[in-house]
N, C-alpha and C positions, 0 to 999 in steps of 0.2 A: 839841185843834185836828187833829191827825193823824186821828183817828177821823172828824171831820167831813167833812175834805178828801177821804179816802178814799172816804166815802160818797157824796160829791158827784161824784166820777170814777166810781164804779159807776154812779151814775143818768145821767152824761151818755152812758156807754157803752150803757147799756140803751136809753137814749133814741134813740140813734143807730141801734141795731140794730132796734128798733120802727119807725123811720122808713123803714129801707132795704126792710122787709119788705112795707111798704105801697108800696113804689115799685118798678115792674120798669124797669130801663134797658134799651132796646132799640136795638141798633146797627142802623141803615139806612143806604142808599145816598143816596138822592134824585136818582139819575140814570138811572132805569131804566123809562121809562113804557111800559106804564101800571100797571106795579107799586110804582113810587115816583117821583116827581118833585117839583121846588120851585116854587111860584108865585112870580110878581114879589114879591109880599108877603112871602115867605120862608116860607109857610106849606106843609108836606108834605101830600102826598096821594097816592092809588094804593091798588092791592089791596091789597099787602103792608101799607101803614100802617092800613088799615081791618081788615084782620083782626088785626093787632096790637093795635090799640084794643078788638076785639070779645073777644079773650082776655082782657085786661087786665078788663074790664068782670066778665067771668066769674069771673076770680080775685079780683075786689072789690079791685084795686091800680091805682094811679094809672100811666100810663105816660109814661114820659120817653124822647122819640127822641133818640137822639144819631147824628149823621150822621159816616160815615167812608168814606174811600176804599175801593173795592173791594180793592185788593192788601192793603190793612191789615188787614183783617176779622177776621181769625181771631187775629193777633197781638194786636189791641186787646182782643179777648174775653178772651184769656188773660192779658192783663195788666190785667184788671178795670176796663177803661175802661167798659164796659157788660156787662149780665148774660145778654143772648141776643141772637142776630143772628136778624132778621126780614129778609132781603135776596135773596128767590129764590135760595138757596143749595141747589145741587144734592147729595144724599145720596151720597157715593161712599166706597169703603173707605180711600182714602187720607186723606180728610178725617177719618174717623172714627178714625184712629190719633191725633189731636190734639184732637178735641172729640167730644161726644156729640149725637144728633140726637132730635128729638121724631119722632112718626109724622108721615109726609108730609100737607103740607097742601094741596099742587095737583102736576099732572104734566101738564107741555106738551112735545111733541116739537120736534125742531129741523127747520129748512129751508135748504137753499140758497137764496140769491137772486142774480140777475145780471140784465144788460140783456136785454129781450126778444129772444127768438131767437137769443142768443148760444151757449146749450148745449140739448141735447135730452135729455141724461144727465149723471149726476153719478158715474159709476164711474170709480175711480182711473185708468183708461185716458183717459176723457173728458178728466180734468183735469191729466193729466200735461203738466207744465212750466208750469201756470197757478199764479198767486199766489191763496191761498184767504185771506181775511181773517177772523178768528177772535177770540173774548176770550180774553186771556191767562190762564193758572192756572185754567183751566175745563175741565169733561170734554169739551166739544167741542173743545176745545185738543188734549187727549190722543187724543180721536177722529181727527183729522186726522193727527196725527203718527204714530198707528199704521197707519192705512188707506189714506193718501195719501203714501206715501214720496218719490214722483218729482214731487211738488208743493212749490211754497214757500209756508210760512205767514207770513202777515203779522200779527203779534200786536198786538192794540190792549188800552188799558186798562179802555175802558167798553163794553158791549153797543151802546149808542147809537152809538159810534164805529165799530163794525163797518161801519154802513152809510153814515155821512158818509165813510169812505174808499173805498167802494165808489162812491158818486156822485162823488168827486173823481177817480174813475179810478185810484186807487193799487193796486187789484188787481182780477182778472178776476172773482170771485165770492166771494160772504160766505157763512159758516156761521153761523148763530145761531138764536135762540127764534124758533119759528113765530109766537108771538103778537106780541113786539118789531117782527119784520119787516113783520109783516102790518098792526098798528095803528099804529105809529109811524114807518114807511117808507113802505110801499107806499100808505098811504091819504093821505098828506102830498103836497105839491108836489114836494118833493125825490125822491119815490120814482117820477113820472111815468117811463115808460119802460122800469121794471125789474119783474120778475116773480120768482115763486118758482121752482124748476126741481125737477121729479120728485116724488116722494112725501115725506110727513113721515117723520123718521128718529127713532125713540126708542132711545136710548143705553143698551138694557137691558145689554150687556155691561159698562159701566162704571159704573152707577149701580144703586141699590136699588129704582128706579122712582119718582122723585118728588123733590119739593123739600122741605126740612125747616127747622126752626128749630134752630138750634146752641146748644151750652149748653157750659160747660166741665165738664171729666171730673169725673165722681163726685158731680155734683148731681142725687140721683136724686128727692129730693122736688120740687124744681122742675121736672124733668123730667116727673114723674107728674102735675102740677098742670096743666102746660101740656097734655099729651095729655087728660087728662081735660075741660080747657075746650075744646079743639080737637074732640072728639067731641061736646061740647054743642052749638056753634054749627053744627056740621055736620047733627045731629038735629034742632034747633028752628027752622030756617030762614034763620037768621042768615046763614051761609055763602053761601045760595043767592043771597040779596037783595044781598049786597056783590059777589058775582060778575056778577051780571046788569048791574050799571053798569058794567063793563068788557069782557064778553065776550058773544058771542052763541052761545056752545058751551060746553060743560061741561069744566072743568079740574079736578072734584073727582077726586083719586086714587082708582082702582077699588077698592083692597083697603079703603079706610077708610069707604066708603059704608056707611050704615046698612041 
């Protein structure tokens, strides 16, 4: 009986291991259009979601999307709530101390946004004494802290909230993703009377140049599988097809182009 019981336990363990190997649990936010959002029926959609599904298809595994608030993403990953993060997470040296990253899967510069005509420039002198709205715990927040010491930073918990706070008049100017500000704010009714200020800013000083998929430290096989799948979707046209649904410009990271 002991032998039979032991064998049963081993079978269950092996079965669970195989099942886990066939499913990739993916941490997503669901509140960052057009990269991820939740419809009224609860269904997730967006660029991040479709890229994740394309990678799962290449790896021949089932995608299991797990929604997670942004601030808890990395702690939840390391607590094994999910296996990877596909949530528009910029690759930075600070984050690489606690997680590993895949190759970049997109690269989008940042932009300032304010009421039309309110600012002609965005230098530290232009914004002295002004309140800049920016996503907390992000490379953009680090950039503002380092380069705008005479401005006040209003830190918010979601990228979409950056523009909601701006529209509500709780800050003078916003700093965020050029895509999110352009697609999810300026093209919407609430964005009327606002515009992007100055040129696009690439935060090369604080990033490796792009957005990556985060994994727990030491999971080299999974990282290799993801990078191989990512390279495949970029080369076979899948990436371009998905991207064209959401953007009218190229967001493929230049170093990763075939």
